[in-house]
BADRENBA-274779 format. One record per residue (C-alpha): chain; z, y, x; residue in one letter. Coordinates in steps of 0.001 Angstrom, whole numbers, padded with zeros to 6 digits. Layout:
<atoms>
<atom><nuvex>A</nuvex><c3>Z</c3><c2>Y</c2><c1>X</c1><tormi>A</tormi></atom>
...
</atoms>
This chain:
<atoms>
<atom><nuvex>A</nuvex><c3>103619</c3><c2>101812</c2><c1>122265</c1><tormi>M</tormi></atom>
<atom><nuvex>A</nuvex><c3>107067</c3><c2>100875</c2><c1>121027</c1><tormi>I</tormi></atom>
<atom><nuvex>A</nuvex><c3>109075</c3><c2>098288</c2><c1>122938</c1><tormi>I</tormi></atom>
<atom><nuvex>A</nuvex><c3>112186</c3><c2>097309</c2><c1>121037</c1><tormi>L</tormi></atom>
<atom><nuvex>A</nuvex><c3>115182</c3><c2>097439</c2><c1>123330</c1><tormi>K</tormi></atom>
<atom><nuvex>A</nuvex><c3>117884</c3><c2>096009</c2><c1>121101</c1><tormi>S</tormi></atom>
<atom><nuvex>A</nuvex><c3>118480</c3><c2>093125</c2><c1>118752</c1><tormi>K</tormi></atom>
<atom><nuvex>A</nuvex><c3>119416</c3><c2>095637</c2><c1>116057</c1><tormi>E</tormi></atom>
<atom><nuvex>A</nuvex><c3>115966</c3><c2>097234</c2><c1>116143</c1><tormi>E</tormi></atom>
<atom><nuvex>A</nuvex><c3>114300</c3><c2>093862</c2><c1>115942</c1><tormi>L</tormi></atom>
<atom><nuvex>A</nuvex><c3>116397</c3><c2>092888</c2><c1>112943</c1><tormi>L</tormi></atom>
<atom><nuvex>A</nuvex><c3>115453</c3><c2>096123</c2><c1>111188</c1><tormi>L</tormi></atom>
<atom><nuvex>A</nuvex><c3>111798</c3><c2>095275</c2><c1>111663</c1><tormi>M</tormi></atom>
<atom><nuvex>A</nuvex><c3>112538</c3><c2>091793</c2><c1>110404</c1><tormi>R</tormi></atom>
<atom><nuvex>A</nuvex><c3>113952</c3><c2>093236</c2><c1>107182</c1><tormi>E</tormi></atom>
<atom><nuvex>A</nuvex><c3>110836</c3><c2>095386</c2><c1>106694</c1><tormi>A</tormi></atom>
<atom><nuvex>A</nuvex><c3>108646</c3><c2>092347</c2><c1>107310</c1><tormi>G</tormi></atom>
<atom><nuvex>A</nuvex><c3>110601</c3><c2>090216</c2><c1>104893</c1><tormi>R</tormi></atom>
<atom><nuvex>A</nuvex><c3>110289</c3><c2>092883</c2><c1>102206</c1><tormi>L</tormi></atom>
<atom><nuvex>A</nuvex><c3>106505</c3><c2>092935</c2><c1>102623</c1><tormi>V</tormi></atom>
<atom><nuvex>A</nuvex><c3>106368</c3><c2>089173</c2><c1>102158</c1><tormi>T</tormi></atom>
<atom><nuvex>A</nuvex><c3>108557</c3><c2>089363</c2><c1>099065</c1><tormi>R</tormi></atom>
<atom><nuvex>A</nuvex><c3>106099</c3><c2>091901</c2><c1>097643</c1><tormi>A</tormi></atom>
<atom><nuvex>A</nuvex><c3>103257</c3><c2>089471</c2><c1>098301</c1><tormi>H</tormi></atom>
<atom><nuvex>A</nuvex><c3>105144</c3><c2>086699</c2><c1>096517</c1><tormi>A</tormi></atom>
<atom><nuvex>A</nuvex><c3>105604</c3><c2>088927</c2><c1>093478</c1><tormi>L</tormi></atom>
<atom><nuvex>A</nuvex><c3>101957</c3><c2>089988</c2><c1>093295</c1><tormi>I</tormi></atom>
<atom><nuvex>A</nuvex><c3>100706</c3><c2>086437</c2><c1>093780</c1><tormi>Q</tormi></atom>
<atom><nuvex>A</nuvex><c3>102325</c3><c2>085490</c2><c1>090460</c1><tormi>E</tormi></atom>
<atom><nuvex>A</nuvex><c3>099977</c3><c2>087916</c2><c1>088668</c1><tormi>Y</tormi></atom>
<atom><nuvex>A</nuvex><c3>096682</c3><c2>086977</c2><c1>090356</c1><tormi>L</tormi></atom>
<atom><nuvex>A</nuvex><c3>094894</c3><c2>085772</c2><c1>087250</c1><tormi>K</tormi></atom>
<atom><nuvex>A</nuvex><c3>091440</c3><c2>086547</c2><c1>085846</c1><tormi>P</tormi></atom>
<atom><nuvex>A</nuvex><c3>091519</c3><c2>089701</c2><c1>083736</c1><tormi>G</tormi></atom>
<atom><nuvex>A</nuvex><c3>094206</c3><c2>091684</c2><c1>085528</c1><tormi>I</tormi></atom>
<atom><nuvex>A</nuvex><c3>093199</c3><c2>095113</c2><c1>086809</c1><tormi>K</tormi></atom>
<atom><nuvex>A</nuvex><c3>093651</c3><c2>095845</c2><c1>090475</c1><tormi>T</tormi></atom>
<atom><nuvex>A</nuvex><c3>095521</c3><c2>099049</c2><c1>089639</c1><tormi>K</tormi></atom>
<atom><nuvex>A</nuvex><c3>098073</c3><c2>096917</c2><c1>087782</c1><tormi>E</tormi></atom>
<atom><nuvex>A</nuvex><c3>098722</c3><c2>095028</c2><c1>091031</c1><tormi>L</tormi></atom>
<atom><nuvex>A</nuvex><c3>099197</c3><c2>098353</c2><c1>092797</c1><tormi>D</tormi></atom>
<atom><nuvex>A</nuvex><c3>101676</c3><c2>099439</c2><c1>090138</c1><tormi>E</tormi></atom>
<atom><nuvex>A</nuvex><c3>103640</c3><c2>096203</c2><c1>090567</c1><tormi>L</tormi></atom>
<atom><nuvex>A</nuvex><c3>103830</c3><c2>096764</c2><c1>094315</c1><tormi>A</tormi></atom>
<atom><nuvex>A</nuvex><c3>104810</c3><c2>100418</c2><c1>093918</c1><tormi>A</tormi></atom>
<atom><nuvex>A</nuvex><c3>107665</c3><c2>099555</c2><c1>091565</c1><tormi>S</tormi></atom>
<atom><nuvex>A</nuvex><c3>108915</c3><c2>096768</c2><c1>093828</c1><tormi>F</tormi></atom>
<atom><nuvex>A</nuvex><c3>108813</c3><c2>098914</c2><c1>096965</c1><tormi>I</tormi></atom>
<atom><nuvex>A</nuvex><c3>110637</c3><c2>101786</c2><c1>095266</c1><tormi>E</tormi></atom>
<atom><nuvex>A</nuvex><c3>113248</c3><c2>099440</c2><c1>093784</c1><tormi>K</tormi></atom>
<atom><nuvex>A</nuvex><c3>114031</c3><c2>098203</c2><c1>097289</c1><tormi>N</tormi></atom>
<atom><nuvex>A</nuvex><c3>114428</c3><c2>101749</c2><c1>098664</c1><tormi>K</tormi></atom>
<atom><nuvex>A</nuvex><c3>111373</c3><c2>101501</c2><c1>100911</c1><tormi>A</tormi></atom>
<atom><nuvex>A</nuvex><c3>108142</c3><c2>103475</c2><c1>101155</c1><tormi>Q</tormi></atom>
<atom><nuvex>A</nuvex><c3>104515</c3><c2>102390</c2><c1>101201</c1><tormi>S</tormi></atom>
<atom><nuvex>A</nuvex><c3>103008</c3><c2>103155</c2><c1>104612</c1><tormi>T</tormi></atom>
<atom><nuvex>A</nuvex><c3>099555</c3><c2>103333</c2><c1>103018</c1><tormi>F</tormi></atom>
<atom><nuvex>A</nuvex><c3>100134</c3><c2>105867</c2><c1>100238</c1><tormi>L</tormi></atom>
<atom><nuvex>A</nuvex><c3>098965</c3><c2>109248</c2><c1>101496</c1><tormi>G</tormi></atom>
<atom><nuvex>A</nuvex><c3>097912</c3><c2>107927</c2><c1>104913</c1><tormi>Y</tormi></atom>
<atom><nuvex>A</nuvex><c3>094922</c3><c2>110135</c2><c1>105765</c1><tormi>R</tormi></atom>
<atom><nuvex>A</nuvex><c3>094698</c3><c2>110736</c2><c1>102025</c1><tormi>G</tormi></atom>
<atom><nuvex>A</nuvex><c3>094678</c3><c2>107088</c2><c1>100889</c1><tormi>F</tormi></atom>
<atom><nuvex>A</nuvex><c3>095468</c3><c2>107218</c2><c1>097149</c1><tormi>P</tormi></atom>
<atom><nuvex>A</nuvex><c3>097235</c3><c2>103880</c2><c1>096530</c1><tormi>A</tormi></atom>
<atom><nuvex>A</nuvex><c3>100281</c3><c2>101870</c2><c1>097595</c1><tormi>H</tormi></atom>
<atom><nuvex>A</nuvex><c3>098388</c3><c2>098749</c2><c1>098716</c1><tormi>I</tormi></atom>
<atom><nuvex>A</nuvex><c3>094847</c3><c2>097925</c2><c1>099843</c1><tormi>C</tormi></atom>
<atom><nuvex>A</nuvex><c3>092783</c3><c2>095444</c2><c1>097834</c1><tormi>I</tormi></atom>
<atom><nuvex>A</nuvex><c3>089498</c3><c2>093889</c2><c1>099002</c1><tormi>A</tormi></atom>
<atom><nuvex>A</nuvex><c3>087484</c3><c2>091579</c2><c1>096742</c1><tormi>I</tormi></atom>
<atom><nuvex>A</nuvex><c3>084739</c3><c2>089171</c2><c1>097846</c1><tormi>N</tormi></atom>
<atom><nuvex>A</nuvex><c3>082375</c3><c2>091130</c2><c1>100147</c1><tormi>E</tormi></atom>
<atom><nuvex>A</nuvex><c3>084953</c3><c2>093883</c2><c1>100617</c1><tormi>E</tormi></atom>
<atom><nuvex>A</nuvex><c3>086585</c3><c2>093621</c2><c1>104035</c1><tormi>V</tormi></atom>
<atom><nuvex>A</nuvex><c3>089484</c3><c2>096053</c2><c1>104064</c1><tormi>V</tormi></atom>
<atom><nuvex>A</nuvex><c3>090828</c3><c2>099379</c2><c1>102727</c1><tormi>H</tormi></atom>
<atom><nuvex>A</nuvex><c3>089751</c3><c2>098861</c2><c1>099125</c1><tormi>G</tormi></atom>
<atom><nuvex>A</nuvex><c3>091294</c3><c2>101202</c2><c1>096559</c1><tormi>I</tormi></atom>
<atom><nuvex>A</nuvex><c3>092932</c3><c2>099614</c2><c1>093480</c1><tormi>P</tormi></atom>
<atom><nuvex>A</nuvex><c3>091426</c3><c2>100775</c2><c1>090207</c1><tormi>G</tormi></atom>
<atom><nuvex>A</nuvex><c3>089948</c3><c2>099618</c2><c1>086899</c1><tormi>E</tormi></atom>
<atom><nuvex>A</nuvex><c3>088212</c3><c2>096511</c2><c1>088250</c1><tormi>R</tormi></atom>
<atom><nuvex>A</nuvex><c3>089421</c3><c2>093270</c2><c1>086696</c1><tormi>R</tormi></atom>
<atom><nuvex>A</nuvex><c3>089712</c3><c2>090029</c2><c1>088636</c1><tormi>L</tormi></atom>
<atom><nuvex>A</nuvex><c3>087322</c3><c2>087236</c2><c1>087744</c1><tormi>S</tormi></atom>
<atom><nuvex>A</nuvex><c3>087534</c3><c2>083484</c2><c1>088115</c1><tormi>N</tormi></atom>
<atom><nuvex>A</nuvex><c3>086129</c3><c2>082592</c2><c1>091545</c1><tormi>G</tormi></atom>
<atom><nuvex>A</nuvex><c3>087013</c3><c2>085863</c2><c1>093278</c1><tormi>D</tormi></atom>
<atom><nuvex>A</nuvex><c3>088766</c3><c2>085993</c2><c1>096601</c1><tormi>I</tormi></atom>
<atom><nuvex>A</nuvex><c3>091086</c3><c2>088966</c2><c1>096933</c1><tormi>I</tormi></atom>
<atom><nuvex>A</nuvex><c3>092600</c3><c2>090353</c2><c1>100107</c1><tormi>G</tormi></atom>
<atom><nuvex>A</nuvex><c3>095861</c3><c2>092201</c2><c1>099613</c1><tormi>I</tormi></atom>
<atom><nuvex>A</nuvex><c3>097292</c3><c2>094296</c2><c1>102439</c1><tormi>D</tormi></atom>
<atom><nuvex>A</nuvex><c3>100838</c3><c2>095633</c2><c1>102066</c1><tormi>I</tormi></atom>
<atom><nuvex>A</nuvex><c3>102731</c3><c2>097880</c2><c1>104461</c1><tormi>G</tormi></atom>
<atom><nuvex>A</nuvex><c3>106226</c3><c2>099320</c2><c1>104041</c1><tormi>V</tormi></atom>
<atom><nuvex>A</nuvex><c3>108680</c3><c2>101461</c2><c1>105926</c1><tormi>R</tormi></atom>
<atom><nuvex>A</nuvex><c3>112315</c3><c2>100418</c2><c1>105469</c1><tormi>L</tormi></atom>
<atom><nuvex>A</nuvex><c3>115194</c3><c2>102066</c2><c1>107302</c1><tormi>N</tormi></atom>
<atom><nuvex>A</nuvex><c3>112778</c3><c2>103722</c2><c1>109694</c1><tormi>G</tormi></atom>
<atom><nuvex>A</nuvex><c3>110781</c3><c2>100623</c2><c1>110705</c1><tormi>Y</tormi></atom>
<atom><nuvex>A</nuvex><c3>107498</c3><c2>099197</c2><c1>109441</c1><tormi>C</tormi></atom>
<atom><nuvex>A</nuvex><c3>106251</c3><c2>095823</c2><c1>108287</c1><tormi>G</tormi></atom>
<atom><nuvex>A</nuvex><c3>102613</c3><c2>094937</c2><c1>107597</c1><tormi>D</tormi></atom>
<atom><nuvex>A</nuvex><c3>101026</c3><c2>091796</c2><c1>106170</c1><tormi>R</tormi></atom>
<atom><nuvex>A</nuvex><c3>097702</c3><c2>090877</c2><c1>104600</c1><tormi>A</tormi></atom>
<atom><nuvex>A</nuvex><c3>096751</c3><c2>087692</c2><c1>102753</c1><tormi>V</tormi></atom>
<atom><nuvex>A</nuvex><c3>093492</c3><c2>086686</c2><c1>101077</c1><tormi>T</tormi></atom>
<atom><nuvex>A</nuvex><c3>094033</c3><c2>084714</c2><c1>097880</c1><tormi>Y</tormi></atom>
<atom><nuvex>A</nuvex><c3>091826</c3><c2>082638</c2><c1>095600</c1><tormi>S</tormi></atom>
<atom><nuvex>A</nuvex><c3>091543</c3><c2>083565</c2><c1>091931</c1><tormi>V</tormi></atom>
<atom><nuvex>A</nuvex><c3>090986</c3><c2>080446</c2><c1>089867</c1><tormi>G</tormi></atom>
<atom><nuvex>A</nuvex><c3>088399</c3><c2>078015</c2><c1>091214</c1><tormi>K</tormi></atom>
<atom><nuvex>A</nuvex><c3>086395</c3><c2>079343</c2><c1>094180</c1><tormi>V</tormi></atom>
<atom><nuvex>A</nuvex><c3>083328</c3><c2>077927</c2><c1>095915</c1><tormi>I</tormi></atom>
<atom><nuvex>A</nuvex><c3>083796</c3><c2>075599</c2><c1>098874</c1><tormi>S</tormi></atom>
<atom><nuvex>A</nuvex><c3>082468</c3><c2>078134</c2><c1>101385</c1><tormi>R</tormi></atom>
<atom><nuvex>A</nuvex><c3>085122</c3><c2>080618</c2><c1>100253</c1><tormi>A</tormi></atom>
<atom><nuvex>A</nuvex><c3>087849</c3><c2>077994</c2><c1>100636</c1><tormi>R</tormi></atom>
<atom><nuvex>A</nuvex><c3>086617</c3><c2>077238</c2><c1>104132</c1><tormi>E</tormi></atom>
<atom><nuvex>A</nuvex><c3>086531</c3><c2>080951</c2><c1>104992</c1><tormi>L</tormi></atom>
<atom><nuvex>A</nuvex><c3>090166</c3><c2>081386</c2><c1>103958</c1><tormi>L</tormi></atom>
<atom><nuvex>A</nuvex><c3>091229</c3><c2>078299</c2><c1>105884</c1><tormi>K</tormi></atom>
<atom><nuvex>A</nuvex><c3>089460</c3><c2>079297</c2><c1>109089</c1><tormi>V</tormi></atom>
<atom><nuvex>A</nuvex><c3>090698</c3><c2>082902</c2><c1>108942</c1><tormi>T</tormi></atom>
<atom><nuvex>A</nuvex><c3>094313</c3><c2>081851</c2><c1>108508</c1><tormi>E</tormi></atom>
<atom><nuvex>A</nuvex><c3>093927</c3><c2>079284</c2><c1>111281</c1><tormi>E</tormi></atom>
<atom><nuvex>A</nuvex><c3>092477</c3><c2>081992</c2><c1>113538</c1><tormi>A</tormi></atom>
<atom><nuvex>A</nuvex><c3>095532</c3><c2>084156</c2><c1>112928</c1><tormi>L</tormi></atom>
<atom><nuvex>A</nuvex><c3>097732</c3><c2>081213</c2><c1>113905</c1><tormi>D</tormi></atom>
<atom><nuvex>A</nuvex><c3>095679</c3><c2>080683</c2><c1>117075</c1><tormi>K</tormi></atom>
<atom><nuvex>A</nuvex><c3>096127</c3><c2>084337</c2><c1>118003</c1><tormi>G</tormi></atom>
<atom><nuvex>A</nuvex><c3>099868</c3><c2>084242</c2><c1>117358</c1><tormi>I</tormi></atom>
<atom><nuvex>A</nuvex><c3>100197</c3><c2>081247</c2><c1>119677</c1><tormi>E</tormi></atom>
<atom><nuvex>A</nuvex><c3>098984</c3><c2>083485</c2><c1>122520</c1><tormi>K</tormi></atom>
<atom><nuvex>A</nuvex><c3>101494</c3><c2>086256</c2><c1>121751</c1><tormi>A</tormi></atom>
<atom><nuvex>A</nuvex><c3>103866</c3><c2>085273</c2><c1>124550</c1><tormi>V</tormi></atom>
<atom><nuvex>A</nuvex><c3>105462</c3><c2>087124</c2><c1>127437</c1><tormi>V</tormi></atom>
<atom><nuvex>A</nuvex><c3>103137</c3><c2>087310</c2><c1>130431</c1><tormi>G</tormi></atom>
<atom><nuvex>A</nuvex><c3>099854</c3><c2>086803</c2><c1>128602</c1><tormi>N</tormi></atom>
<atom><nuvex>A</nuvex><c3>097273</c3><c2>089559</c2><c1>128403</c1><tormi>R</tormi></atom>
<atom><nuvex>A</nuvex><c3>096514</c3><c2>091278</c2><c1>125121</c1><tormi>L</tormi></atom>
<atom><nuvex>A</nuvex><c3>092955</c3><c2>089943</c2><c1>125056</c1><tormi>S</tormi></atom>
<atom><nuvex>A</nuvex><c3>094212</c3><c2>086364</c2><c1>125257</c1><tormi>D</tormi></atom>
<atom><nuvex>A</nuvex><c3>095067</c3><c2>086846</c2><c1>121568</c1><tormi>I</tormi></atom>
<atom><nuvex>A</nuvex><c3>091623</c3><c2>088319</c2><c1>120891</c1><tormi>S</tormi></atom>
<atom><nuvex>A</nuvex><c3>089766</c3><c2>085498</c2><c1>122616</c1><tormi>H</tormi></atom>
<atom><nuvex>A</nuvex><c3>091709</c3><c2>082758</c2><c1>120832</c1><tormi>A</tormi></atom>
<atom><nuvex>A</nuvex><c3>090821</c3><c2>084268</c2><c1>117459</c1><tormi>I</tormi></atom>
<atom><nuvex>A</nuvex><c3>087136</c3><c2>084776</c2><c1>118235</c1><tormi>Q</tormi></atom>
<atom><nuvex>A</nuvex><c3>086730</c3><c2>081302</c2><c1>119707</c1><tormi>S</tormi></atom>
<atom><nuvex>A</nuvex><c3>088180</c3><c2>079614</c2><c1>116645</c1><tormi>H</tormi></atom>
<atom><nuvex>A</nuvex><c3>086178</c3><c2>081691</c2><c1>114163</c1><tormi>V</tormi></atom>
<atom><nuvex>A</nuvex><c3>082809</c3><c2>081469</c2><c1>115859</c1><tormi>E</tormi></atom>
<atom><nuvex>A</nuvex><c3>083299</c3><c2>077800</c2><c1>116652</c1><tormi>G</tormi></atom>
<atom><nuvex>A</nuvex><c3>083292</c3><c2>077189</c2><c1>112907</c1><tormi>R</tormi></atom>
<atom><nuvex>A</nuvex><c3>080236</c3><c2>079262</c2><c1>112127</c1><tormi>G</tormi></atom>
<atom><nuvex>A</nuvex><c3>081829</c3><c2>082507</c2><c1>110920</c1><tormi>F</tormi></atom>
<atom><nuvex>A</nuvex><c3>081934</c3><c2>085982</c2><c1>112504</c1><tormi>S</tormi></atom>
<atom><nuvex>A</nuvex><c3>084718</c3><c2>088379</c2><c1>113504</c1><tormi>V</tormi></atom>
<atom><nuvex>A</nuvex><c3>084608</c3><c2>092023</c2><c1>112384</c1><tormi>V</tormi></atom>
<atom><nuvex>A</nuvex><c3>084406</c3><c2>094353</c2><c1>115403</c1><tormi>R</tormi></atom>
<atom><nuvex>A</nuvex><c3>084933</c3><c2>097768</c2><c1>113854</c1><tormi>D</tormi></atom>
<atom><nuvex>A</nuvex><c3>088540</c3><c2>097275</c2><c1>112705</c1><tormi>Y</tormi></atom>
<atom><nuvex>A</nuvex><c3>091338</c3><c2>095947</c2><c1>114873</c1><tormi>V</tormi></atom>
<atom><nuvex>A</nuvex><c3>095002</c3><c2>095032</c2><c1>114979</c1><tormi>G</tormi></atom>
<atom><nuvex>A</nuvex><c3>097600</c3><c2>097297</c2><c1>116498</c1><tormi>H</tormi></atom>
<atom><nuvex>A</nuvex><c3>101092</c3><c2>097857</c2><c1>117721</c1><tormi>G</tormi></atom>
<atom><nuvex>A</nuvex><c3>103644</c3><c2>098584</c2><c1>115030</c1><tormi>I</tormi></atom>
<atom><nuvex>A</nuvex><c3>107209</c3><c2>099897</c2><c1>115017</c1><tormi>G</tormi></atom>
<atom><nuvex>A</nuvex><c3>108559</c3><c2>103140</c2><c1>113647</c1><tormi>Q</tormi></atom>
<atom><nuvex>A</nuvex><c3>104953</c3><c2>104022</c2><c1>112800</c1><tormi>E</tormi></atom>
<atom><nuvex>A</nuvex><c3>102426</c3><c2>101807</c2><c1>111060</c1><tormi>M</tormi></atom>
<atom><nuvex>A</nuvex><c3>099790</c3><c2>102244</c2><c1>113774</c1><tormi>H</tormi></atom>
<atom><nuvex>A</nuvex><c3>100920</c3><c2>102363</c2><c1>117383</c1><tormi>E</tormi></atom>
<atom><nuvex>A</nuvex><c3>099347</c3><c2>101437</c2><c1>120701</c1><tormi>D</tormi></atom>
<atom><nuvex>A</nuvex><c3>097901</c3><c2>099131</c2><c1>121798</c1><tormi>P</tormi></atom>
<atom><nuvex>A</nuvex><c3>094801</c3><c2>098544</c2><c1>119715</c1><tormi>Q</tormi></atom>
<atom><nuvex>A</nuvex><c3>094147</c3><c2>094825</c2><c1>119371</c1><tormi>L</tormi></atom>
<atom><nuvex>A</nuvex><c3>090530</c3><c2>093685</c2><c1>118913</c1><tormi>P</tormi></atom>
<atom><nuvex>A</nuvex><c3>090078</c3><c2>090217</c2><c1>117470</c1><tormi>H</tormi></atom>
<atom><nuvex>A</nuvex><c3>087251</c3><c2>089388</c2><c1>119863</c1><tormi>F</tormi></atom>
<atom><nuvex>A</nuvex><c3>086645</c3><c2>089573</c2><c1>123598</c1><tormi>G</tormi></atom>
<atom><nuvex>A</nuvex><c3>087127</c3><c2>087824</c2><c1>126927</c1><tormi>S</tormi></atom>
<atom><nuvex>A</nuvex><c3>090586</c3><c2>086546</c2><c1>127913</c1><tormi>P</tormi></atom>
<atom><nuvex>A</nuvex><c3>092720</c3><c2>087972</c2><c1>130710</c1><tormi>G</tormi></atom>
<atom><nuvex>A</nuvex><c3>092250</c3><c2>091658</c2><c1>129911</c1><tormi>R</tormi></atom>
<atom><nuvex>A</nuvex><c3>094424</c3><c2>094486</c2><c1>128673</c1><tormi>G</tormi></atom>
<atom><nuvex>A</nuvex><c3>098150</c3><c2>095064</c2><c1>129114</c1><tormi>P</tormi></atom>
<atom><nuvex>A</nuvex><c3>100611</c3><c2>092287</c2><c1>129832</c1><tormi>R</tormi></atom>
<atom><nuvex>A</nuvex><c3>102628</c3><c2>091238</c2><c1>126825</c1><tormi>L</tormi></atom>
<atom><nuvex>A</nuvex><c3>106287</c3><c2>092123</c2><c1>127243</c1><tormi>K</tormi></atom>
<atom><nuvex>A</nuvex><c3>109500</c3><c2>091220</c2><c1>125495</c1><tormi>K</tormi></atom>
<atom><nuvex>A</nuvex><c3>110116</c3><c2>093700</c2><c1>122687</c1><tormi>G</tormi></atom>
<atom><nuvex>A</nuvex><c3>106486</c3><c2>094471</c2><c1>121881</c1><tormi>M</tormi></atom>
<atom><nuvex>A</nuvex><c3>105519</c3><c2>094091</c2><c1>118217</c1><tormi>V</tormi></atom>
<atom><nuvex>A</nuvex><c3>101920</c3><c2>093587</c2><c1>117102</c1><tormi>L</tormi></atom>
<atom><nuvex>A</nuvex><c3>100115</c3><c2>093520</c2><c1>113779</c1><tormi>A</tormi></atom>
<atom><nuvex>A</nuvex><c3>097561</c3><c2>090758</c2><c1>114301</c1><tormi>I</tormi></atom>
<atom><nuvex>A</nuvex><c3>094990</c3><c2>090853</c2><c1>111486</c1><tormi>E</tormi></atom>
<atom><nuvex>A</nuvex><c3>091633</c3><c2>089105</c2><c1>111943</c1><tormi>P</tormi></atom>
<atom><nuvex>A</nuvex><c3>088903</c3><c2>090023</c2><c1>109459</c1><tormi>M</tormi></atom>
<atom><nuvex>A</nuvex><c3>086298</c3><c2>087277</c2><c1>109220</c1><tormi>V</tormi></atom>
<atom><nuvex>A</nuvex><c3>082881</c3><c2>087237</c2><c1>107529</c1><tormi>N</tormi></atom>
<atom><nuvex>A</nuvex><c3>080764</c3><c2>084372</c2><c1>106275</c1><tormi>V</tormi></atom>
<atom><nuvex>A</nuvex><c3>077646</c3><c2>086160</c2><c1>107518</c1><tormi>G</tormi></atom>
<atom><nuvex>A</nuvex><c3>077046</c3><c2>088913</c2><c1>110066</c1><tormi>D</tormi></atom>
<atom><nuvex>A</nuvex><c3>080001</c3><c2>090720</c2><c1>111648</c1><tormi>F</tormi></atom>
<atom><nuvex>A</nuvex><c3>078591</c3><c2>094164</c2><c1>110825</c1><tormi>R</tormi></atom>
<atom><nuvex>A</nuvex><c3>080240</c3><c2>096267</c2><c1>108119</c1><tormi>V</tormi></atom>
<atom><nuvex>A</nuvex><c3>079742</c3><c2>099582</c2><c1>106340</c1><tormi>K</tormi></atom>
<atom><nuvex>A</nuvex><c3>081880</c3><c2>102003</c2><c1>104327</c1><tormi>V</tormi></atom>
<atom><nuvex>A</nuvex><c3>081195</c3><c2>102604</c2><c1>100633</c1><tormi>K</tormi></atom>
<atom><nuvex>A</nuvex><c3>080821</c3><c2>105977</c2><c1>099002</c1><tormi>G</tormi></atom>
<atom><nuvex>A</nuvex><c3>084553</c3><c2>106324</c2><c1>098310</c1><tormi>D</tormi></atom>
<atom><nuvex>A</nuvex><c3>084933</c3><c2>106768</c2><c1>102107</c1><tormi>N</tormi></atom>
<atom><nuvex>A</nuvex><c3>087531</c3><c2>104001</c2><c1>102213</c1><tormi>W</tormi></atom>
<atom><nuvex>A</nuvex><c3>086284</c3><c2>100615</c2><c1>101068</c1><tormi>T</tormi></atom>
<atom><nuvex>A</nuvex><c3>084726</c3><c2>098617</c2><c1>103905</c1><tormi>V</tormi></atom>
<atom><nuvex>A</nuvex><c3>082170</c3><c2>095945</c2><c1>102927</c1><tormi>V</tormi></atom>
<atom><nuvex>A</nuvex><c3>080050</c3><c2>093434</c2><c1>104812</c1><tormi>T</tormi></atom>
<atom><nuvex>A</nuvex><c3>076610</c3><c2>094811</c2><c1>105634</c1><tormi>S</tormi></atom>
<atom><nuvex>A</nuvex><c3>074871</c3><c2>091689</c2><c1>104315</c1><tormi>D</tormi></atom>
<atom><nuvex>A</nuvex><c3>076994</c3><c2>091230</c2><c1>101189</c1><tormi>G</tormi></atom>
<atom><nuvex>A</nuvex><c3>078629</c3><c2>088036</c2><c1>102453</c1><tormi>S</tormi></atom>
<atom><nuvex>A</nuvex><c3>082228</c3><c2>087107</c2><c1>101709</c1><tormi>L</tormi></atom>
<atom><nuvex>A</nuvex><c3>085042</c3><c2>088375</c2><c1>103927</c1><tormi>S</tormi></atom>
<atom><nuvex>A</nuvex><c3>088695</c3><c2>087437</c2><c1>104385</c1><tormi>A</tormi></atom>
<atom><nuvex>A</nuvex><c3>091700</c3><c2>088888</c2><c1>106200</c1><tormi>Q</tormi></atom>
<atom><nuvex>A</nuvex><c3>095078</c3><c2>087469</c2><c1>107174</c1><tormi>F</tormi></atom>
<atom><nuvex>A</nuvex><c3>097755</c3><c2>089452</c2><c1>108986</c1><tormi>E</tormi></atom>
<atom><nuvex>A</nuvex><c3>101287</c3><c2>089046</c2><c1>110285</c1><tormi>H</tormi></atom>
<atom><nuvex>A</nuvex><c3>103660</c3><c2>091376</c2><c1>112107</c1><tormi>T</tormi></atom>
<atom><nuvex>A</nuvex><c3>104673</c3><c2>089503</c2><c1>115252</c1><tormi>V</tormi></atom>
<atom><nuvex>A</nuvex><c3>107385</c3><c2>090257</c2><c1>117828</c1><tormi>A</tormi></atom>
<atom><nuvex>A</nuvex><c3>107061</c3><c2>089147</c2><c1>121461</c1><tormi>I</tormi></atom>
<atom><nuvex>A</nuvex><c3>110326</c3><c2>087466</c2><c1>122499</c1><tormi>T</tormi></atom>
<atom><nuvex>A</nuvex><c3>111568</c3><c2>085420</c2><c1>125437</c1><tormi>E</tormi></atom>
<atom><nuvex>A</nuvex><c3>111492</c3><c2>082361</c2><c1>123161</c1><tormi>K</tormi></atom>
<atom><nuvex>A</nuvex><c3>107904</c3><c2>082953</c2><c1>122041</c1><tormi>G</tormi></atom>
<atom><nuvex>A</nuvex><c3>106270</c3><c2>084794</c2><c1>119135</c1><tormi>P</tormi></atom>
<atom><nuvex>A</nuvex><c3>108499</c3><c2>085598</c2><c1>116170</c1><tormi>W</tormi></atom>
<atom><nuvex>A</nuvex><c3>106618</c3><c2>086182</c2><c1>112903</c1><tormi>I</tormi></atom>
<atom><nuvex>A</nuvex><c3>108581</c3><c2>088946</c2><c1>111197</c1><tormi>L</tormi></atom>
<atom><nuvex>A</nuvex><c3>106591</c3><c2>088843</c2><c1>107935</c1><tormi>T</tormi></atom>
<atom><nuvex>A</nuvex><c3>107911</c3><c2>085561</c2><c1>106564</c1><tormi>T</tormi></atom>
<atom><nuvex>A</nuvex><c3>110798</c3><c2>084709</c2><c1>104277</c1><tormi>L</tormi></atom>
</atoms>
């Protein structure tokens, strides 16, 4: 687990987080029906290279792309390819970079054209759940206070929280301790301390929380074929409260 001990380290992580969000802003401009998902990956790759950063996903345990893309019933870890976006899709885009030795990580689920009302509600509730979790990312709280806030909000609105994939610490490596489930009872796990940085990333399903992995050994989908959404921010624990590093 990394605990940042200086303002300089925190500012380096802030720059990585800002770069991730700039990449999202670029890709969002191209989210139209007809575009191939590999074209979005190529846009991200070019942008990351231009800004002298590296994708933290490319090559990670053999992952073959620069960003992860999940469409509709896909939950996470989807591989960009020949698939074209269609009107009514929801598309989760997860981008991670390493810049000057520190990592930033953010995921957003977007609408493509006009989507059904249940999809709009799913996106709203998932983003709200992330906000609820971030509110608990304060010095002195327990790690599971974040988890419980997310689960309570999601299930209170009739959706389910994925159990098999979790958030995590982040710093000089993309995945660091502690693991952060997005469900569970409050008051458990390590105390949150100044200088900790967490990637909080609830994955929320319209139907059952269970998931499975497709034959490509990467793409995770809902077991019942229901829609899924993910929102993620990289968040620093500070004396003044949570600082979202992945914003502009």
